C-alpha positions as CSV (number, residue, x, y, z in Angstrom):
1,M,0.0,0.1,0.6
2,K,2.8,2.4,1.0
3,I,4.6,1.6,-2.3
4,A,1.3,2.5,-4.6
5,I,0.8,5.6,-2.9
6,V,4.8,6.5,-3.4
7,G,4.5,5.9,-6.8
8,T,2.1,7.7,-7.1
9,A,3.5,10.9,-5.5
10,V,5.6,10.4,-7.1
11,A,4.4,10.2,-10.9
12,L,1.9,13.0,-9.7
13,L,6.0,15.0,-9.2
14,I,6.7,13.8,-12.4
15,I,3.7,15.6,-14.0
16,I,4.3,18.8,-12.3
17,I,8.1,19.3,-13.5
18,I,7.0,18.3,-16.5
19,V,3.8,20.9,-16.6
20,I,6.3,24.2,-14.8
21,S,9.2,23.1,-16.9
22,S,6.5,23.7,-20.1
23,L,5.6,26.2,-19.3
24,A,9.2,28.1,-17.9
25,K,9.3,27.1,-21.8
26,A,6.4,28.3,-23.5
27,L,7.0,32.0,-20.8
28,T,10.3,32.2,-21.9
29,P,11.3,34.7,-24.3
30,S,13.3,32.7,-27.8
31,R,17.0,34.7,-27.1
32,E,17.1,34.1,-31.6
33,V,18.7,36.1,-33.5
34,M,17.7,36.7,-36.9
35,Q,20.8,38.3,-39.6
36,L,19.1,41.9,-41.0
37,S,20.7,40.2,-44.2
38,D,18.1,37.6,-43.5
39,Y,15.6,39.4,-43.5
40,Y,16.3,42.0,-45.9
41,K,17.1,40.2,-48.9
42,V,19.1,42.6,-51.6
43,S,21.9,41.5,-53.2
44,D,24.8,44.0,-53.2
45,T,24.2,45.6,-56.2
46,E,20.7,45.7,-55.2
47,V,19.2,48.7,-53.1
48,L,16.3,48.0,-50.3
49,I,13.3,51.5,-51.5
50,I,11.3,52.0,-48.2
51,L,9.1,55.2,-49.1
52,Q,8.4,56.8,-45.8
53,N,7.1,53.9,-43.4
54,E,6.3,51.1,-46.4
55,I,8.5,48.4,-48.0
56,Y,8.2,49.0,-51.5
57,Q,7.6,46.3,-53.9
58,Q,10.8,47.2,-55.8
59,N,14.5,47.6,-55.9
60,G,16.7,50.0,-56.4
61,R,20.0,49.4,-57.6
62,L,23.4,50.2,-55.7
63,I,25.8,51.5,-59.0
64,N,29.8,53.4,-57.4
65,D,27.9,53.4,-54.1
66,K,25.4,55.7,-55.1
67,V,21.5,55.2,-55.1
68,Y,19.2,54.5,-58.0
69,I,15.9,54.7,-58.5
70,D,14.4,53.3,-61.7
71,L,12.6,56.4,-63.2
72,D,8.4,55.1,-63.2
73,T,8.8,54.8,-59.6
74,V,10.3,58.1,-59.5
75,K,7.5,59.5,-62.0
76,T,4.9,57.9,-59.3
77,Y,5.9,59.3,-56.6
78,F,8.3,61.7,-56.1
79,N,8.4,64.0,-59.7
80,H,6.3,63.4,-62.8
81,R,7.7,65.6,-64.9
82,F,11.4,63.5,-65.5
83,Y,11.0,62.6,-69.5
84,W,12.8,59.8,-71.0
85,D,13.3,59.8,-74.9
86,N,14.2,56.0,-75.3
87,N,15.0,57.1,-79.1
88,E,17.9,59.2,-78.6
89,N,19.1,57.4,-74.9
90,T,18.0,61.0,-72.8
91,L,16.7,62.0,-69.8
92,T,15.3,65.9,-69.9
93,Y,13.4,68.1,-66.5
94,T,12.4,71.0,-67.0
95,T,11.7,73.7,-64.6
96,P,10.1,77.4,-65.0
97,D,13.5,78.6,-67.1
98,E,15.9,75.5,-68.2
99,I,16.1,72.5,-69.8
100,I,18.1,70.5,-67.6
101,R,19.2,66.7,-70.2
102,A,21.1,64.2,-69.7
103,K,22.0,61.2,-71.7
104,S,23.0,58.1,-70.2
105,G,25.7,56.7,-68.7
106,S,26.9,60.5,-68.6
107,K,28.8,62.1,-66.4
108,K,27.7,65.4,-67.0
109,Y,24.4,66.7,-67.0
110,S,23.3,70.2,-69.9
111,V,21.6,73.1,-68.4
112,I,19.9,75.0,-71.7
113,K,17.9,78.7,-70.8
114,N,17.1,80.0,-74.4
115,I,20.4,79.0,-76.8
116,I,22.8,78.9,-74.1
117,S,23.6,75.7,-72.5
118,T,26.2,75.2,-69.9
119,D,27.6,71.6,-69.0
120,T,26.9,70.5,-65.2
121,D,30.0,67.6,-64.3
122,T,29.2,65.5,-62.1
123,D,30.4,62.8,-60.1
124,Y,28.2,59.9,-61.1
125,P,26.0,58.9,-63.8
126,V,22.5,60.7,-63.6
127,V,20.8,58.0,-65.2
128,E,21.5,54.8,-66.3
129,V,20.1,52.3,-68.2
130,F,19.5,48.2,-68.2
131,A,17.8,47.0,-70.8
132,D,14.6,48.7,-71.0
133,K,15.0,49.5,-67.4
134,V,16.6,53.6,-67.0
135,Y,17.5,54.1,-63.0
136,I,18.2,58.2,-63.1
137,S,20.5,58.5,-60.2
138,L,18.4,59.7,-56.7
139,D,20.7,62.3,-55.7
140,F,19.7,63.6,-59.0
141,V,16.2,63.5,-58.3
142,K,17.1,65.1,-55.1
143,Q,17.8,68.6,-56.5
144,Y,14.4,69.0,-58.3
145,S,12.1,67.2,-55.8
146,D,10.8,67.7,-52.5
147,L,12.6,64.5,-51.0
148,N,14.6,63.4,-48.1
149,Y,16.9,59.7,-47.5
150,A,18.9,58.0,-45.8
151,F,21.3,55.6,-47.1
152,Y,22.0,52.6,-44.5
153,T,23.8,49.1,-45.8
154,E,24.4,45.9,-44.0
155,P,21.6,45.1,-46.1
156,N,21.4,48.0,-48.5
157,R,18.5,50.4,-47.8
158,V,17.3,53.4,-48.1
159,V,14.6,55.2,-46.6
160,I,12.6,57.8,-48.5
161,E,10.4,60.4,-47.0
162,Y,8.2,62.2,-49.5
163,I,4.7,62.5,-47.3
164,W,4.6,65.4,-45.2
165,G,2.2,65.9,-42.0
166,D,2.4,63.9,-38.0
167,Y,3.7,61.2,-37.3
168,L,2.6,58.9,-34.2
169,Y,5.9,58.3,-32.6
170,T,7.2,56.8,-29.5
171,E,10.7,55.8,-27.6
172,V,12.0,53.2,-26.3
173,S,11.6,53.2,-22.2
174,K,13.1,50.1,-21.6
175,E,15.6,48.3,-22.8
176,T,13.9,45.2,-25.2
177,Q,14.2,43.7,-28.8
178,L,13.5,44.0,-31.7
179,R,11.4,41.1,-33.2
180,T,9.6,40.1,-36.2
181,E,6.6,39.2,-35.3
182,P,4.9,40.3,-32.4
183,D,5.3,37.5,-30.3
184,I,8.4,36.6,-27.6
185,K,9.3,33.6,-29.6
186,S,10.0,35.2,-33.1
187,P,13.2,36.3,-34.0
188,I,14.9,38.9,-32.6
189,L,16.6,42.3,-35.0
190,R,17.9,43.7,-32.8
191,I,18.1,44.9,-29.1
192,L,17.4,48.8,-28.7
193,P,18.2,50.5,-26.3
194,V,16.5,53.4,-23.8
195,G,15.7,55.9,-25.6
196,T,15.3,54.6,-28.8
197,S,13.1,57.3,-31.2
198,L,10.9,54.1,-33.0
199,M,7.9,55.3,-35.4
200,L,4.9,53.5,-35.6
201,V,3.3,51.5,-38.2
202,N,0.1,50.6,-39.4
203,T,-1.7,52.9,-36.2
204,E,-5.1,51.3,-36.9
205,E,-4.4,48.4,-35.7
206,A,-4.6,47.3,-31.7
207,P,-1.6,45.7,-30.3
208,K,-1.7,41.8,-31.0
209,K,0.2,39.6,-27.4
210,G,0.6,43.1,-26.1
211,F,3.1,44.3,-29.0
212,I,3.0,46.6,-31.1
213,K,4.6,47.1,-35.0
214,V,7.4,50.1,-34.8
215,M,10.2,51.0,-37.7
216,T,14.2,52.1,-36.1
217,E,15.6,55.7,-38.1
218,D,17.6,53.1,-40.2
219,G,14.6,51.9,-41.8
220,I,14.4,47.9,-39.5
221,K,10.5,47.3,-39.0
222,G,10.0,45.1,-36.1
223,Y,7.6,44.7,-33.1
224,V,8.5,45.7,-30.0
225,R,6.5,45.3,-26.5
226,Q,4.7,47.9,-26.1
227,K,4.5,47.9,-22.6
228,H,8.7,48.3,-22.6
229,T,8.2,51.7,-24.4
230,K,6.4,55.6,-24.2
231,E,3.3,56.6,-24.0
232,S,3.5,57.3,-28.5
233,V,2.5,60.9,-30.0
234,Y,2.9,63.2,-33.3
235,K,5.9,64.5,-34.8
236,T,6.1,66.6,-36.8
237,V,8.1,65.3,-40.8
238,S,8.3,68.0,-42.6
239,S,10.3,69.5,-45.6
240,S,12.3,73.3,-46.3
241,Y,12.0,72.2,-50.2
242,Q,10.6,75.4,-52.1
243,A,8.5,74.1,-55.0
244,P,9.3,76.4,-58.4
245,V,7.0,78.9,-59.3
246,Y,5.5,78.7,-63.1
247,S,5.1,82.3,-63.3
248,S,2.6,83.2,-65.4
249,Q,1.9,86.6,-68.6
250,K,-1.2,87.0,-67.8
251,R,-3.0,90.3,-69.1
252,S,-4.8,92.1,-66.9
253,K,-7.7,93.3,-69.2
254,K,-10.0,90.1,-69.9
255,I,-9.4,88.1,-73.2
256,N,-11.4,89.2,-75.8
257,M,-9.8,87.0,-78.3
258,A,-10.3,86.1,-81.9
259,F,-9.2,83.5,-84.8
260,H,-8.1,84.6,-87.6
261,Q,-8.1,82.6,-90.5
262,I,-6.1,82.9,-93.4
263,F,-4.3,81.7,-97.0
264,N,-2.0,84.0,-98.4
265,T,0.9,86.6,-97.0
266,D,-2.1,89.5,-98.5
267,A,-4.2,88.6,-95.2
268,A,-2.7,92.3,-93.8
269,D,-4.4,93.8,-96.6
270,K,-7.5,92.8,-94.4
271,L,-6.9,93.3,-91.1
272,E,-8.6,96.8,-90.9
273,S,-12.2,96.0,-92.3
274,L,-12.2,92.9,-90.7
275,I,-11.9,94.5,-87.1
276,A,-13.7,97.5,-88.1
277,E,-16.8,96.9,-86.2
278,T,-15.8,95.0,-82.9
279,K,-15.9,96.1,-79.4
280,Q,-12.6,96.0,-77.3
281,L,-10.5,92.8,-79.2
282,N,-7.8,93.4,-77.9
283,V,-5.8,89.6,-79.3
284,V,-6.2,88.3,-82.6
285,S,-4.6,84.8,-84.0
286,P,-3.7,84.8,-87.3
287,T,-3.5,81.3,-88.9
288,F,0.3,81.3,-89.4
289,F,2.2,79.1,-88.9
290,A,1.6,74.6,-90.0
291,V,4.3,71.6,-88.8
292,S,5.2,70.7,-91.9
293,D,7.9,67.1,-91.2
294,N,8.6,64.7,-89.0
295,E,12.4,66.8,-88.3
296,G,10.8,69.5,-87.0
297,N,10.9,72.3,-89.7
298,I,6.9,74.8,-90.5
299,K,5.8,76.3,-93.1
300,S,4.6,80.4,-92.5
301,I,2.6,82.9,-94.3
302,A,3.9,85.1,-91.4
303,T,4.3,88.7,-92.5
304,E,5.3,91.8,-91.3
305,D,3.1,94.0,-92.6
306,Y,0.0,91.9,-90.6
307,V,2.6,92.1,-87.1
308,T,2.7,95.7,-87.9
309,K,-0.8,96.4,-88.9
310,A,-2.2,94.7,-86.1
311,K,-0.5,96.6,-83.5
312,S,-1.3,99.6,-84.8
313,L,-5.2,99.2,-84.6
314,G,-4.7,97.9,-81.1
315,L,-4.3,94.4,-81.0
316,E,-2.0,91.6,-80.0
317,V,-1.1,89.1,-82.0
318,W,-0.2,85.5,-80.5
319,A,0.3,83.4,-84.1
320,L,-1.3,80.5,-84.1
321,V,0.5,76.8,-85.3
322,N,-1.5,73.9,-86.2
323,D,-0.7,70.1,-86.8
324,F,-3.3,69.8,-89.9
325,D,-0.3,68.5,-91.6
326,Q,-1.7,64.7,-92.1
327,N,1.7,62.9,-93.3
328,V,3.7,64.2,-90.7
329,N,3.1,61.5,-87.6
330,M,3.2,63.9,-84.3
331,Y,4.7,60.8,-82.5
332,E,7.1,59.8,-84.1
333,L,8.4,63.8,-84.0
334,L,7.6,65.0,-80.1
335,S,8.9,61.7,-79.0
336,H,12.4,62.6,-80.4
337,T,14.5,65.2,-78.2
338,S,16.1,67.1,-81.1
339,S,13.3,67.7,-83.8
340,R,11.1,68.2,-80.5
341,E,14.0,70.8,-79.8
342,T,14.3,71.8,-83.3
343,L,10.4,72.4,-83.8
344,I,10.4,74.3,-81.1
345,N,13.5,76.5,-80.9
346,N,11.9,77.5,-85.4
347,L,8.4,78.4,-83.5
348,I,10.9,81.0,-81.0
349,E,12.8,81.6,-84.0
350,S,9.6,82.7,-85.8
351,A,8.5,84.6,-82.8
352,L,11.7,87.3,-82.4
353,T,11.4,87.8,-86.1
354,Y,8.1,89.3,-86.5
355,K,7.7,90.7,-83.1
356,L,4.7,88.5,-82.5
357,N,3.6,88.5,-78.9
358,G,3.1,85.0,-78.5
359,L,2.0,81.4,-79.8
360,N,-1.4,79.9,-80.0
361,I,-0.8,75.8,-80.2
362,D,-3.2,74.2,-81.5
363,F,-2.5,70.8,-82.0
364,E,-5.6,68.5,-82.6
365,Y,-4.3,65.7,-83.9
366,I,-2.7,64.4,-80.9
367,T,-3.3,60.7,-79.7
368,S,-3.1,58.5,-76.3
369,D,-0.2,57.6,-76.6
370,S,1.5,60.8,-78.3
371,G,-0.1,62.2,-74.7
372,P,3.0,61.9,-72.5
373,H,5.1,63.6,-75.3
374,Y,3.9,66.3,-75.7
375,I,3.6,67.5,-73.1
376,Q,6.5,67.6,-72.7
377,F,6.9,69.4,-75.8
378,L,4.5,71.7,-74.3
379,R,6.8,72.8,-70.8
380,E,9.8,73.2,-72.9
381,L,7.8,75.5,-75.5
382,S,6.9,77.4,-72.6
383,V,10.5,77.2,-70.9
384,K,11.4,79.1,-73.9
385,C,8.2,81.5,-74.3
386,R,9.0,82.8,-70.9
387,N,12.7,83.7,-70.7
388,N,11.9,85.6,-74.4
389,G,8.5,87.1,-73.2
390,I,6.3,85.5,-75.5
391,V,2.9,84.4,-74.2
392,L,1.7,81.2,-74.9
393,S,-2.1,79.8,-75.2
394,V,-3.0,76.2,-76.1
395,D,-6.6,75.2,-77.8
396,N,-7.9,72.0,-75.7
397,Y,-11.4,70.3,-76.9
398,I,-13.8,70.3,-74.0
399,P,-12.6,67.1,-70.9
400,A,-13.9,64.1,-71.4
401,P,-12.1,61.0,-70.5
402,Y,-11.2,60.0,-73.9
403,R,-9.1,62.7,-74.0
404,K,-7.6,62.6,-70.4
405,Y,-4.1,62.5,-72.2
406,Y,-4.1,66.0,-72.7
407,D,-3.9,66.5,-69.7
408,M,-5.1,70.0,-68.9
409,E,-4.4,69.8,-65.6
410,E,0.0,70.3,-65.9
411,Q,-1.4,72.5,-68.9
412,G,-2.8,74.5,-66.1
413,I,0.1,74.8,-64.5
414,I,2.8,75.7,-67.4
415,V,1.2,77.8,-70.1
416,D,-0.4,81.4,-69.7
417,Y,-3.5,80.6,-70.9
418,I,-6.1,78.0,-72.3
419,V,-8.5,78.2,-75.3
420,L,-11.4,75.9,-74.9
421,M,-12.6,75.1,-78.1
422,A,-16.7,75.1,-76.4
423,Y,-18.1,74.4,-79.8
424,D,-17.8,71.6,-82.4
425,E,-20.3,69.0,-80.0
426,Y,-21.5,68.3,-83.6
427,Y,-19.4,68.8,-86.2
428,A,-18.9,67.8,-89.7
429,G,-18.2,64.5,-88.7
430,S,-21.1,64.3,-86.8
431,E,-23.3,60.6,-87.4
432,V,-26.5,63.0,-86.5
433,A,-27.9,66.3,-87.0
434,G,-27.1,68.7,-83.9
435,P,-25.8,72.2,-82.9
436,V,-22.9,73.4,-82.5
437,A,-22.8,74.3,-79.2
438,S,-26.1,74.2,-76.6
439,I,-25.6,76.1,-73.5
440,G,-26.2,73.0,-71.0
441,F,-22.4,71.5,-73.3
442,V,-20.4,75.4,-72.8
443,K,-21.8,74.8,-69.2
444,D,-20.3,71.4,-69.0
445,A,-17.8,71.9,-70.8
446,I,-16.5,75.5,-68.3
447,N,-17.4,73.9,-64.9
448,N,-15.7,70.7,-66.3
449,S,-12.1,72.7,-67.2
450,L,-12.0,74.8,-64.3
451,E,-11.5,71.5,-62.0
452,M,-8.4,71.3,-63.8
453,V,-7.4,74.7,-64.8
454,P,-7.9,78.2,-62.6
455,K,-10.4,80.4,-64.1
456,D,-7.6,83.2,-64.3
457,K,-6.1,81.2,-67.3
458,L,-8.9,79.5,-69.2
459,I,-9.7,81.2,-72.2
460,V,-13.8,80.0,-73.1
461,G,-14.0,79.7,-77.6
462,I,-17.5,80.6,-78.8
463,P,-18.6,79.8,-82.4
464,F,-19.3,82.8,-85.1
465,Y,-21.0,79.7,-87.2
466,T,-23.5,77.2,-87.5
467,R,-24.1,74.4,-89.4
468,L,-26.8,73.6,-91.9
469,W,-27.3,70.0,-92.1
470,K,-28.8,67.5,-94.1
471,E,-30.5,64.6,-94.0
472,T,-31.3,62.2,-96.8
473,A,-35.1,59.7,-96.9
474,E,-31.9,56.9,-97.6
475,G,-30.5,58.1,-94.3
476,E,-27.2,59.7,-94.8
477,V,-26.7,62.9,-93.0
478,S,-24.0,65.2,-94.3
479,S,-23.0,69.1,-92.7
480,E,-21.8,72.7,-94.3
481,A,-20.3,75.3,-92.2
482,L,-22.6,79.0,-92.6
483,A,-21.9,82.7,-90.9
484,M,-24.7,84.3,-89.1
485,T,-25.7,86.3,-91.7
486,P,-26.1,83.2,-94.5
487,A,-27.6,80.7,-92.2
488,W,-30.3,83.9,-91.5
489,K,-30.5,84.5,-94.7
490,L,-31.7,81.0,-95.3
491,V,-34.5,81.3,-92.9
492,S,-35.4,84.3,-94.7
493,D,-35.3,83.2,-98.2
494,N,-37.3,80.3,-97.5
495,A,-39.5,81.9,-95.7
496,L,-38.4,80.1,-92.1
497,S,-39.9,80.2,-88.7
498,A,-36.7,80.1,-86.1
499,E,-38.4,78.6,-83.1
500,W,-36.0,79.6,-80.2
501,N,-35.0,76.0,-77.5
502,D,-34.9,77.5,-73.8
503,T,-33.4,74.1,-73.5
504,L,-30.5,74.6,-75.9
505,G,-29.0,77.9,-76.1
506,C,-30.2,78.7,-79.4
507,Y,-33.2,78.9,-81.8
508,Y,-33.8,76.5,-84.5
509,V,-35.2,75.9,-87.9
510,E,-36.1,72.4,-90.8
511,Y,-37.0,72.3,-93.2
512,S,-37.3,69.6,-96.2
513,K,-37.1,70.5,-99.3
514,D,-35.7,68.0,-103.3
515,N,-35.7,64.7,-100.7
516,A,-34.3,66.1,-97.9
517,T,-34.6,67.2,-94.8
518,Y,-32.5,70.5,-93.8
519,K,-31.8,71.5,-90.3
520,M,-30.0,74.1,-88.2
521,W,-29.7,75.1,-84.9
522,L,-28.6,79.3,-85.4
523,E,-26.1,80.9,-83.5
524,D,-26.7,84.5,-83.7
525,E,-27.0,87.8,-81.1
526,K,-28.9,85.5,-78.2
527,S,-27.1,82.5,-78.2
528,I,-24.0,84.4,-77.5
529,E,-25.1,86.1,-75.0
530,E,-26.7,83.5,-73.2
531,K,-22.9,81.6,-73.6
532,M,-21.5,85.3,-72.2
533,K,-23.6,84.8,-69.6
534,L,-21.7,81.7,-68.6
535,I,-18.3,83.2,-68.8
536,Y,-19.4,86.2,-66.9
537,E,-20.0,83.9,-64.5
538,A,-17.0,81.6,-64.4
539,D,-15.2,84.9,-64.0
540,V,-13.6,83.2,-66.6
541,A,-10.1,85.6,-69.0
542,G,-11.8,85.9,-71.2
543,V,-12.9,84.4,-74.6
544,A,-11.7,83.4,-77.9
545,A,-14.2,83.0,-81.3
546,W,-13.7,81.4,-83.9
547,K,-14.1,82.7,-86.3
548,L,-13.2,87.2,-86.9
549,G,-15.7,87.5,-90.6
550,L,-18.0,84.6,-89.6
551,E,-20.5,87.4,-87.1
552,R,-22.7,89.5,-86.6
553,S,-21.5,92.6,-86.5
554,S,-24.3,93.2,-83.4
555,V,-22.5,90.4,-81.6
556,W,-19.3,92.5,-80.5
557,N,-22.1,95.4,-78.7
558,I,-23.0,91.3,-76.0
559,I,-18.9,90.4,-75.8
560,E,-18.7,93.8,-74.5
561,R,-20.6,94.3,-72.1
562,Y,-20.1,90.5,-70.5
563,L,-16.1,91.7,-70.3
564,K,-16.5,93.6,-67.7
565,K,-15.9,93.0,-64.5
């Protein structure tokens, strides 16, 4: 009996020892150490990128102890104005008054102001290309971007700050371990002494098992026991970077502009009679220039006589440049740095030669793949216009999702004026008949543009024409453009009664002839006034009319009234 009792006691003791041992083991923190090179796995030629406090999905490169970041990442997170020409292996960056260029592998870059180019030497290649991947030196990016960074080794990692604001920080109050997981059994990354500063990560999550997620100043993310840290406080992370200011050559008065379509060099002879009955017209945009080839050359019908005459009549001359030559491949032209530069220099040289006040870019055949190159063209052109006192205005279609590549928001920063072509709602190629510019169409165009463009840069284009639509019994639809007077003469000649349409903001007539139906949504003083009311209420920079000579003279009385503030 005694033997049995003793045996039972021994067994219980053994069980208790085992349980206590298991509990002690479970409660004893692991002393296993994980090397940082195993935690952050990067090769000797790579750099782990940490954006603010997040590990980025792809690595940078380490070239001769310098950090390089791929172009897409630079444009997405730090500075969208870096531009790469894959044809000529050239990186371009534009400031408000400089064009900076660097060739792949070169330890220098050029700074262009007007026609003067100055080279600056560096102790590193500004840009390197590996297969189809472009990498830019982070030092070079930092020169022109609002970011700070710190580089660390073993393993290679760079911590980049670029989002400024208040972040939660804490401080180690008792020496503790930074672990890989919120568990005392997980490996130790580092012993943290008292006073170590830590940024809190994922602050919206509740502590797990008494652990909080943090990042050290040198970019090591992990978990520490909350009880070994002080109460968290907000610290402001700020930058001393001064963003570039894109000055604009805006006029103090409202712009009252008219396009002047010309076809030869004797246009000066007719200008005075054309503007004789205008009121407060202060800008004329003659169709002087056209892009003529893929190399950046232009056709010109500009004359000194025209500019001299216009200025004597109190008008500024903002010469129009079009891309209507279908033999020109705008992608080829604009995607090559050399041809883009040739085009810009030709335009600036012409503007200076003819003493133009401004240029008006009317590129209407830009495709989506040409979009980035078109915007880069405008950036570079704006630099040389700004440096030479030449106003740069750009014609734009009304905003639409499928035209986002025209990037009106960026245009609104870099150019002086944006001319909104608030017409051609229904145009020559439309499959159905409709008005040139209904009031709802114009209102939406203005409001949507003002979401992207400052109102003091927006000039609203209005039509001085209408369309006579013909619909055949076979379902064919065609149209021809008519000036105001001929359109209304057609109404009277056919003894028609035009009816005002409040919804569309214009008169409408319809008649049948020779087995066809004819329709017109007419532009006149009343329809123009409805548009001018919108322009007045939006307090935009002014109005531009297409085109001079198609209007009734009485229209100018209305335009004059609504341009006064």
